[in-house]
N, C-alpha and C positions, 0 to 999 in steps of 0.2 A: 809768717812766723808760726801760725797755728798748723799750717800744712807741714812745715818742717818738723814740728813736734810729733805730729801724727806719723810722719815717715819713720822717726826713731822708734815709735811704739810698734809699728808694723814689723820692724826688724826683730823685735823681741817676741813676736807671736809665732807659735807653731804654724806650720803649713796646714791648710785645710781647717782654718779656725775662724771664729768671729768673736768680737768684743762688743759689749753693750755697756754704755755709761748713761746715767740719768741725772738730770739737773736738779731734781728735787721739787718739793712744793712747800708752801708755808703751812706749818701745823696749826691746828685749831687752838685758839686761846680760850674763848668762851662764847656761847651763843653763836652769833654770826661774825665774830671777830677772829682774826688770824694773827699769829705771831709774824713779825717781819720775815719776809722770804730771804733766804741766803742760798745762793747757788752752790752746788757741789763744786768744790775747787778743782777736782781732777777733770770734770766735764768742762769747766771754764778754761782750764789750762790748755785743753786740746781744741777748743772751738772759739773762745772769746765771746760766747753767747751767754747772756745773763737773763734767762727767761725760764719761768717755772714750767714743769711738766714737759720737758724736752728730752730727746734721746739722741745719742750718737751711736751708730752701728758701724763697726769696722770689719771688713771681710777680707780674708787672705786665703787664696787657693788657686791652683792651676796657673801659676805665674801671673796672677791678677790680684790687684788690691783695689778696694773701693770703700769710700766712706759715705754714709747716708745720714742725714739729719731728719728727725721726726719732730715737727713743731706744731703747736696749736695754730690752726688757720685763723685768718683775720675774721673777726666777728663784729660787725658794725654795731649791734645792740650792746654787746658787752663793752665795747670801746667807749660807749657813752657813759658807762659807770666807772670803768677801771682804766681807761686809756687804751690805745691800740697796742696790739702785740707786734713783734718784729715781723716784717713781711718776709716771704720766702726769698725774694730777690735780695733784700737787705741782708738776710742771713747768709746767702751764698757769697756776697761780696765780703762780709766780715770774716767768715770762717774759711773761705775757699773750699767749701764742700759744694759740689755741683748738683748733687741729687738731694732734694728736700721734699719730704712727704708729710701728710697729716699724721699727727701723733697717735690717733686712734687706730692706725694701720700697723703699728709696730709688731704686735704679737702675730698677726696673720702673715705679715711679711716674713718674719723669722720662720714660721711654720712652713711656708712655701719653700724657703731655702733648704729646709731639712727633708723635704719630700724627695724621694728617689728620682722623680721625673725632672727635678730641677738641679740635679747634681752636675750637669754639664758646665755650668758657669764657674763654680768654685770647687768642684769635686765633692766628694762625700765629706761634709763638715764633721770633724771629730772632736774638736776642742771649743769650749765656750768660756770666754773670759768675762768676769764681772769684777766690779770694784767692791771687794769684800773687806770693809774696815769695821772692826768691832773693838771698842775700847774696854768694855766689860760685859759680863754675861747678862746683866740686867737691862741692857739697851734694847729698845724696840727694834725689831728686825728692819733693816733697810730695804728699799725697793730692789737693790741688787741681790740681796739675800733671798727675797721672795721670788724673784725671777729665777735665780739659780735653783732653788728648791722645786719650783714649778716645772722647769724644763728638764731637770734631772729625773723627775717622776714620769714626765710625758715621753722622754727620750733617754732611756737608761743607758744607751750606748755612748752618750756624750760624756766627755771628760771635763768636769767643771774646774776652772783654774782662776786664780786671783791675780788681777793685773795691778792691784794696789801697790805692792812693793816696787814694781818696775817704774810706774809713774812717779812715785815718791822719790825714787833715786834721781830721776830726771829733774823734778821740781827743786830738789835740794841745791842744785847748781844753778845760780842765777845768770841769765845773759844780761847784756848791757841795758836793754830796754827795761828789764825787771829792776835792775839796780836803780835806774833813773826814777822809777815809780816809788820805790822805797825812799829814795832821797827826797822826793817831793812830799811824801807823807811826813818825813822827819822835819822838813822845812816848815810845814804848816804847824806841826807840833811845837816847834821852837817859837813861832809867833804866838801860839796859845799860851805857852809858858811865860813869855815876856808880858802878855796881857795879865797873867796872874800876878807876876812880880809888881807890875804897875799899880795894882789894886790891893795887894796883900797888906793887912793891918789888923791889929787886935780889935776884937768886937764884932768882926764878921763871922758868919757861920760857914762851915765847910761847903755847904751847898751853894752859898752865895759866891764863894770863890770859884766853884765849879761853873757857875753861870758865866763868869768872865771868860773862862776857857771855851765853853760851848758857843759863846758869841763868835769867837774867832773861827771856830770850825763851821758854824752856820754861814758865816760871811764867805767862806771859801767853798761852800757847797759840799762839805764832807761830813763824815760821822766818826765817832770814836771807834777805834779798832777793838775795844773791850770796855767793860764797865769801869769808868774812871774811879780811881782810888785817891781820896784826899783825906789823909788822916793826921790830925793835929794832936799834940801831946801824946798820951798813952795810946791813942788810936793808931798812931804810926807804928806801933809794935805788932799790930795785927796784919798779917800778910795780905789777906784778901778782904780787908775792911772796905765796905762799900755803902754804909749808911749815909756818910757824908752829911751829917746833920748836927754836929756838935759846934759849940761856940769856940772860936780860936782865941786863946788868952795870951796876954802879954807875957813874954818869956818862953813860950812854947815853940817847938819846931813843928813844921807841917811837911809831911811826906807826900809827894805826888808820884803816882804811878799811872801813866796815861799814854794814849797813842791815837793815831789817826789812820783811817782806812782810805787810801786814795786809789781809785780804780782797782779795788780789791787787794792792793798791796799795803802792808801794815808797818807802822812804827810802834815801838814799845820803849818808852823813856821813863826813867825815875830820877827825880831830883828832890832835895830836902832843903828847905829854907827856914830862916828864923821869922816868926810871925811879925816881930817888931823891927826887923831889919838888921839886927845885930846878934851874932852868936855869943853866948856866954862862954867863958873860958872852958868849962866842962864840955859844952856842946862842941866847941872847936876841937878839943882833944879827941873826942870820939869820931867826929866828922873826918878829921885828918887821917885816922886809921883806915876808914872806909875809902876815902879818896886815894890814899896811897895804894891800897889793894886794887882799886879800879884801874889805876894807871899802870901798875906793874903787870897785872894780868893781861891788859891790852898789849903791852910791849911783848909779852911772852907768846901771845896767840898767833899762830901761823899754820899753814898746811902741814900735816904730819903730827901735830899735837893731838893727844888722845883726850877723851872726856875725863878720864881719871886724872891725868896730869893737870888739866884745866881746873878741875875742882880742888885737887890737893894743894895747888899753889895758893888759891884763894884762902883755903882754910888755914894754911901755914901763916900767911901774912896777917890775917885777922887775929889769929891766936897770939902771934908775936906782939901785935899792937896792944892787945888787952893784957897780956902778961907784963908788958913794959910799964903800964900804968897801974898795975896791981889789981885789976878787976878779976882776973883769974890767975891760978897758980900753975895750971897745966893745960896743954892743948886739948886734952879730953873734955875739959869744961866748956869748950867753945859752943857746944850744941845748946847751952842755956841761952845764948844770945845770937846765934846764927843757925837757922834751921831750914835752909833751902839750898838748891844747887846754884852755881855761879852763873849759869846762863842756858839759853836754848836757841834753836834755829828760829829764823824769822823770815817771813815772805808773804805768801798768799793767806796764811794763817798767822796769828800772833805766836802761837806755839806751832811752828811750821814742821813739815815733814823733814826727816833726815835720819841717818843711821848713827846712833850714838855708840855703837859697838865698833865702829871703824874710825881711824884717824881722820881729822878734819881735812877738807879739800878746798882748793882755790875755787872761788865763786860762791861759796856758802856765806850766808850772813848769820852772825851769832850775836846774842846779847851778852853783855858783861855787866852783872848787877850784884856786886857785893853789898851786904847790909849788916847792921848791928841793931839789935832790938833789946833795949834795957828797960824793961817794963817797970822795974823798981825805981828808975830815975825819970820815967816819962820821956825817954829819948828813943826815937825810932828813926834810923837813917838808912837810906838806900840810894845809891848812885848808879844809874844804868845807862849804858851807851850801846849803840848798834854798830857792829863791826863787820866790814866786808873783808873776807880772806882773799888775798891776792897771791900771785905766784911767788913773790919775794917777801911776803909778810901780811900786812893788813892796812886798811884805811878806816879810820873812825868817822863814820858817816854823820855822827851827831856831835862832832867836836865843837860846833858853834854854840851849842846850848850851854849857858853858864853853869859852871860847877866849882870854880875856884872861890874860896871864901871872900877874897878881896873883891872879886867881880860881883858876887851876889850882893855884898854889902854896899858897894858903890852904886849898883843899879837901883837898889832900894832907897838909897839916900838921895838919888837924883830924881826920883819920881815926883 
């Protein structure tokens, strides 16, 4: 699988070129503590290796292609503290990269390739690709950026290129194995949500409810794909609420936005439940508008649909619902109660890579997450599903997770 992905990348590279990807390291948190390590997803996508301070070098030239891994060698003393690193033989078997070297050799190895005396193997290397992803100007420069700047200064003749858009385009289309991993993440999320429903009651705090969810995840040996959101009452109207420390009161709704990371692939699900097990008539009225929008947008979603069409339909349906009950008088007022887009790509990242300027394609996974947030009424509702686009339409991968009012009330009554 990883060899096949690299083969596709090789086809996109210019002749007489090389590509360098870095797995990353855990950043310092404080003193001798580090933040949790997260592997660079593009490196992982092409190698399957989840190990810090590792490099993938891909070389293309003179009708020859070669991939080389640079990994931290086994260190018996360090292993006593942190556990063993992946062996070179193990990395070869996993990644199907035959040539594995020590990671401290990477700079000198590249320098030798750029020496005129070594041009026979791959020709004169002219292009150097890096993974140059920058979300904003204030980000700390990545290792890829630092390498690109260093080698541009040392070898001015090199043309620096960005591989990020090419790999992102590949990653946006999921193969069957990737879909299975997302489905497994969703299945565990469902179990976690059912654990929440079994224990949801007035008088609990949001963090206590979160503990029931975390128990299920820990039982399955997985972790959340992002910081869990459990917002009751007015907290449910805050999109990225994450304090999760308020008391859940009788008559409130609680909004859940949560997910699971299973072998790096993510789920992202939102559900909204009545704390006491029964929706009030007003809560039902608002909930049904969001649920109707969720269902209709899912029906509409298929290859060829644009992001604009995707979002406009959601806005139209939400606005019609609010106008029908007299909450707003005109569609322009919707932004008071709905202030995010209808969905995003999903995969190796929760907000996964994909081109929103192009029509959607078969094989992409998207979230559909309409919501309404009525702060004045302490009502926050979001219903989010994960949808796989297929040749002829779509499949709701999260359809088993309860969202119908009667199902939610029945499950809570039976607990």
